[in-house]
Each structure stands twice: as C-alpha cells, then as structure tokens.
N, C-alpha and C positions, 0 to 999 in steps of 0.2 A: 296878154292873152296866155292862158294856161292850156297845156296840151299833153301833161304827163304827170304821173303820180309815182312818187317813190314809196316803197314798202319794204318792211322787215317782217320776216317770217322764219319758221323753222327751215333750215336748209333742205332737209328731206321732203319738204312740201313744195319746192320751187318748181319741180317738174309737173306736180298736179296742178298748181296755178296756171303754168303755161298752157296745159292741155285744156283747162276750163275756159280760159280767155280765148284760146283758138276755137273753141266750140261756138263762141258768139261771133259770127262772121263779121269781120271789119270793125270790131269794137276796140281792139288794141293790140299791141304786140309787146311781149315781155322780154326784157333783156336783163341778164344777170350782172350786177356790179361787183359783188364780192360773195361767192357761193358760201364760204366758211362761215360768214356772218348772216347770211340769208338775206342779203340786200338785193333788191331788184328795182328796175324802172319799168313802168307800163306806159308806153307812148300811145296816144289816141288823138282824136281830134277834138276841138273845143265843143262841137255839137254832140259827140258821143260821151264826153266826160261825165255828165251827170248819170247817165245809165251805167257807165263803167264803175263809178263810185257806189251806186246801189248794189250792183252785183258783189263788189268787194266786201260790202258790209254784211253779206249773207253767205259767206263761204263757210264750208264745213269745218274750218280751222281757223286758228287765230292769226291775224295779220295786223300790222301797225302801219298806218298810212301817213305819208309826209308829202307836203306840196313843195319842199325844197330838198335837195340832197342832204341826207343827214351826214354830220361831220364824222371823220375817221375816228 
C-alpha cells in the first residue's frame, strides 16, 4: 500500500509546492527531507494518491517524482 510520493525540485520552489498542496484540502502534507537538495516527501492516503499525482504532473515548475526515497 503506497501512501507517499518523494519528489525533487528546485529548493526555492518548496514553499510554493507546500502552499499549492495545502490549497487542496486534505490531499497531502509536504515535509522537507533535504532543503539544500530540494528533496521532499508528500504524504497522502491511498485513495487520494491518483489525484495528487495528477496535480503534481501539472505544476507550473519542474518536479521529479519518486515512489521510494532517493539515495543520498
């Protein structure tokens, strides 16, 4: 059962990502793993994950998605 997505984006876009995800009530919670590298995890529910993925694919900035935590 998958309930989170790891992502890498420009560090200066982390705050924007957080605000965009928060704007969709209850779709996910963004936590920063490594700010200097732009690594975050977005936790969601199994039911909301398809909608969350769709949102992430249409952001106004580049983001790389992973389904397992990327290695250091």
